[in-house]
N, C-alpha and C positions, 0 to 999 in steps of 0.2 A: 307317494306319500309314505313316510316311514313312521312306524309306531314303536311302542315299547318292546314288542316282541323281536323286532329285527334290529335293535340297537338305536332306533331313532329317539327323538325327544318326546314322544307322546306319553300320556299317563299310563301307569301300569294297568293291565287288563283286569287283575284281581280287584283293584279298587273300583274300577268302573262297574264290574259285575256286582260288587257289594252295594254300590250306590243305586244300581238298577233294582236290586232286590229290596233295598230300603224304600225306593219309590213305589214299588209294587205293594209293599205292606202299608205304607202311609196313605196311598190313594186307593186302597181296597175298600169295597163297599161296607163291610161290617164296621171298620174303624171310622168311616165317614159318618156313620149314624151317631157317633158321639157328638158331632158338631151340628147335627140337624135338629136344632131347637128353634123356638119362636123368639129367641133373644136376638138383639141387635148390638152391634159394636159401632159407635159413631154413626148410627142410622143405617148401617149396612147389615144384611143378614149374616149371622155367624157362620153359616156353612160357606158362603162365598168368600168371606174374609179368611177362613181357615184354608180353603183350597188355594187362594192366592198366596198366603204365607208359606204353605207347604211347598208349592211350586217354586216360589222365589228362593226358599231355603235350598231346595234341590239344585237349582241353577247356581247358587252361590257356592255350594259344596263342589259342584262340578268344576267351576272356575278355579277354586282353590286347589283341587286335585290336579287340574291341568297345568297350573302355573307353578307348582312346587318343583324345585330342582330335583332331578333324579339322583338316586344314591346307588352306588355300586360298591359292594364289599364294605358297607358302613361309612364310606367316604363320599364327599361331594365330588363331582367330576371337575 
């Protein structure tokens, strides 16, 4: 399996690391306390909805990063 480092078609490692760091920050305990309220959204607890939305957004960004065509020297291959 070839990745971005060895000339393959995988996503760039720096973008994956940035997404991983964003996931760590977004799913960190102190930030999750913002969503830990007695409120509900469409009858669902706000914390559960927030976790699902954050998780889905991370997967969507990962898919977007993975499907973008690679660029070399400012040009598309």
